[in-house]
C-alpha positions in Angstrom: -0.2 0.1 0.0 2.8 2.5 0.7 4.3 1.7 -2.7 1.2 2.9 -4.2 1.3 6.1 -2.2 4.5 7.0 -3.5 3.7 6.2 -7.1 0.4 8.5 -6.8 2.6 11.2 -5.1 4.9 11.1 -8.0 2.1 12.1 -10.3 0.5 14.7 -8.8 1.6 18.1 -8.2 4.5 19.1 -5.6 2.2 21.2 -3.5 -0.7 18.4 -3.4 1.9 15.4 -2.7 3.2 17.8 0.3 0.0 18.2 1.8 -1.1 14.5 1.3 2.1 13.6 3.0 1.7 15.7 5.9 -1.8 14.2 6.6 -0.5 10.5 6.7 0.8 10.9 10.4 -2.4 12.4 11.5 -4.7 9.7 9.8 -2.5 6.8 11.1 -2.8 8.4 14.9 -6.6 8.6 14.7 -6.8 5.1 13.4 -4.6 4.2 16.1 -6.8 5.9 18.7 -10.3 4.6 16.9 -9.3 1.2 16.2 -6.5 0.3 18.5 -7.7 2.3 21.8 -4.4 4.2 21.8 -4.0 7.3 23.9 -2.3 10.4 22.6 -0.5 12.7 25.1 -0.7 16.5 25.1 2.5 16.6 22.7 0.9 14.3 20.2 -2.3 16.2 20.3 -0.5 19.5 19.9 1.5 18.2 16.9 -1.7 17.0 15.4 -2.9 20.6 15.5 0.0 22.0 14.2 0.0 19.7 11.3 -3.3 20.1 10.4 -3.4 24.0 10.6 -0.4 24.2 8.4 -2.2 21.7 5.8 -5.2 24.3 5.9 -3.1 27.2 5.4 -1.1 25.7 2.5 -4.7 24.7 1.2 -6.2 28.1 1.1 -2.8 29.5 -0.1 -2.9 26.8 -3.1 -6.8 27.9 -3.7 -6.0 31.7 -3.8 -3.6 31.2 -6.4 -6.3 29.4 -8.6 -8.8 32.2 -8.6 
């Protein structure tokens, strides 16, 4: 599955590939919490918020360039 992800990222624009790659650890952590019952500490939650806010800012900037 990871190989498919890397192949897909090669075919997309660099900004989009970066955004998708940034979301991978966040989704892995969320699946760990939801499916495996893992617990996240304050540092992990803070990191997730930082990553999600960065992705949102990059997405908004990318949309502004298109308009």
